[in-house]
C-alpha positions as CSV (number, residue, x, y, z in Angstrom):
1,M,40.9,-219.7,184.1
2,S,39.5,-220.5,187.6
3,E,35.9,-221.8,188.1
4,K,35.1,-218.5,189.9
5,Q,36.1,-216.6,186.9
6,I,34.1,-218.9,184.6
7,L,31.1,-218.3,186.8
8,D,31.5,-214.6,186.7
9,K,31.7,-214.7,182.9
10,I,28.6,-216.8,182.7
11,K,26.7,-214.5,185.0
12,S,27.6,-211.5,182.8
13,N,26.8,-213.4,179.6
14,P,25.0,-216.8,179.6
15,L,26.5,-217.7,176.3
16,H,29.7,-218.5,178.2
17,F,27.9,-221.6,179.6
18,S,29.0,-223.3,176.4
19,G,32.5,-223.5,178.0
20,I,31.2,-225.6,180.8
21,F,29.2,-227.7,178.4
22,D,32.2,-228.3,176.2
23,L,34.4,-229.2,179.1
24,Y,32.1,-231.5,181.1
25,Y,29.5,-232.9,178.6
26,K,31.5,-236.0,177.6
27,P,32.5,-237.1,181.1
28,V,28.9,-236.5,182.5
29,F,27.4,-238.3,179.4
30,G,29.8,-241.2,180.0
31,Y,28.9,-241.4,183.6
32,I,25.1,-241.5,182.9
33,F,25.6,-244.0,180.0
34,R,27.5,-246.4,182.3
35,R,24.7,-246.1,184.9
36,I,21.8,-246.5,182.4
37,G,23.2,-248.5,179.5
38,S,20.8,-247.0,176.9
39,F,22.1,-244.4,174.5
40,D,18.7,-242.7,173.9
41,D,17.8,-242.5,177.6
42,T,21.3,-241.2,178.4
43,A,21.0,-238.5,175.8
44,D,17.7,-237.4,177.4
45,I,19.1,-237.5,180.9
46,A,22.3,-235.6,179.9
47,A,20.2,-233.0,178.2
48,D,18.1,-232.6,181.3
49,T,21.2,-232.4,183.4
50,F,22.7,-229.5,181.4
51,L,19.4,-227.8,181.0
52,K,18.9,-227.7,184.8
53,A,22.5,-226.6,185.2
54,F,22.0,-223.8,182.7
55,I,18.8,-222.6,184.3
56,H,20.3,-222.7,187.8
57,I,23.8,-221.5,187.2
58,H,23.0,-218.1,188.5
59,Q,22.1,-219.6,191.8
60,F,25.3,-221.6,192.0
61,S,27.9,-219.9,194.2
62,Y,31.4,-221.2,194.5
63,R,31.8,-222.5,198.1
64,G,34.5,-225.1,197.7
65,I,32.3,-227.4,195.6
66,S,33.4,-227.3,192.0
67,I,31.2,-227.0,189.0
68,K,32.1,-230.5,188.0
69,V,30.9,-231.9,191.3
70,W,27.7,-229.9,191.0
71,L,27.1,-231.3,187.5
72,Y,27.7,-234.9,188.7
73,R,25.2,-234.2,191.6
74,I,22.6,-233.1,189.1
75,A,23.3,-236.1,186.9
76,T,23.1,-238.5,189.8
77,N,19.8,-237.0,190.8
78,E,18.5,-237.3,187.2
79,V,19.6,-240.9,187.0
80,N,17.8,-241.6,190.3
81,L,14.7,-239.9,189.0
82,Y,14.9,-242.1,185.9
83,Y,15.0,-245.2,187.9
84,R,12.2,-244.1,190.2
85,N,10.0,-243.4,187.2
86,Q,11.0,-246.4,185.2
87,Q,8.9,-245.2,182.4
88,K,9.9,-244.6,178.8
89,H,9.7,-240.9,178.1
90,T,9.5,-239.3,174.7
91,S,13.0,-238.7,173.5
92,L,14.3,-235.2,173.6
93,F,15.0,-235.5,169.9
94,E,11.3,-236.2,169.2
95,R,10.1,-233.3,171.3
96,N,12.1,-230.7,169.3
97,T,12.2,-229.7,165.7
98,F,15.6,-228.9,164.3
99,E,16.4,-227.0,161.1
100,N,19.0,-229.5,160.0
101,L,17.7,-232.7,161.5
102,L,19.7,-235.0,159.1
103,Q,23.0,-233.4,160.1
104,F,22.0,-233.6,163.8
105,N,21.0,-237.2,163.5
106,N,24.2,-238.1,161.7
107,Y,26.3,-236.6,164.5
108,F,24.5,-238.6,167.1
109,E,24.5,-241.8,165.0
110,E,28.3,-241.6,164.8
111,D,28.6,-241.2,168.5
112,K,26.1,-244.0,169.0
113,K,28.2,-246.4,166.8
114,I,31.3,-245.6,168.8
115,L,29.6,-246.3,172.1
116,D,27.8,-249.4,170.8
117,N,31.1,-250.8,169.6
118,E,32.7,-250.2,173.0
119,L,29.8,-252.0,174.7
120,L,30.1,-255.0,172.3
121,R,33.8,-255.4,173.2
122,H,33.0,-255.5,176.9
123,N,30.5,-258.4,177.4
124,Q,31.8,-258.9,180.9
125,F,31.2,-255.2,181.7
126,L,27.6,-255.6,180.6
127,A,27.1,-258.6,182.9
128,I,28.5,-256.6,185.8
129,L,26.4,-253.7,184.9
130,E,23.2,-255.8,185.0
131,H,24.2,-257.1,188.5
132,L,25.0,-253.6,189.6
133,K,21.5,-252.4,188.6
134,K,20.0,-255.0,190.9
135,L,21.9,-253.5,193.9
136,P,20.2,-250.7,195.9
137,I,20.8,-247.2,194.5
138,K,23.1,-246.2,197.3
139,Y,25.6,-248.9,196.3
140,Q,25.1,-248.2,192.5
141,E,26.1,-244.5,193.0
142,V,29.3,-245.1,195.0
143,I,30.5,-248.0,192.8
144,A,29.8,-246.1,189.5
145,L,31.5,-243.0,190.7
146,R,34.5,-244.8,192.1
147,Y,35.2,-247.5,189.6
148,F,33.6,-246.2,186.3
149,E,34.3,-242.5,186.8
150,G,37.6,-242.9,188.7
151,K,36.6,-240.3,191.3
152,D,38.5,-240.3,194.6
153,N,36.7,-240.7,198.0
154,K,36.7,-237.1,198.8
155,E,35.1,-236.1,195.5
156,I,32.5,-238.9,195.7
157,A,31.6,-237.8,199.2
158,E,31.1,-234.2,197.9
159,I,29.0,-235.3,195.0
160,L,26.7,-237.4,197.1
161,G,26.8,-235.2,200.2
162,I,27.9,-237.9,202.6
163,K,30.8,-238.4,205.0
164,E,33.9,-240.2,203.8
165,G,33.5,-242.9,206.4
166,T,30.0,-243.6,205.2
167,L,31.3,-243.7,201.7
168,K,34.0,-246.2,202.5
169,S,31.4,-248.4,204.3
170,L,29.0,-248.2,201.3
171,L,31.8,-249.0,198.8
172,S,33.0,-252.0,200.9
173,R,29.5,-253.4,201.2
174,G,28.5,-252.6,197.7
175,V,31.6,-254.2,196.2
176,E,31.1,-257.4,198.3
177,K,27.4,-257.6,197.3
178,L,28.4,-257.2,193.6
179,R,31.2,-259.7,193.9
180,I,28.7,-262.3,195.3
181,K,26.2,-261.6,192.5
182,C,28.9,-261.9,189.8
183,N,30.3,-265.1,191.2
184,Q,26.9,-266.7,190.7
185,I,27.3,-266.4,186.9
């Protein structure tokens, strides 16, 4: 099914948004997690990302930019907002009351254990991530999308709304700055 058909289904019945959620939640969550490094903050940001997408899906029109790129743009903006605020917000899970809170918590605890184990196995990744966080946001975005998310230059340029030449320049400078910081370890 094409994205245009998915959009038409969603516009006729918002319950079809679950298809987009099922398809893109894990990759978007992973992208945010690798940018933030905190499971709880990532869960909040991912929830905000998909809430904003759900609210504004009727305004989205397919003009050559895919739903996936649109979601990554929203996620990137939410991560940038998180860094601008640098304040601890009440967790989404504390703001809502759920009928079966125990089952809900178990589900996320299992996911958290998997992600925590992955982080423990990658101490070098954590050191690089810390150095990456010290770079200006413009370099963080391009490096994370290119090397952590495996996006190609065209897709990154679409997500960030920049020209490919600018992207290449940012990547080159960002990687060099990161290399210098990592060699100081």
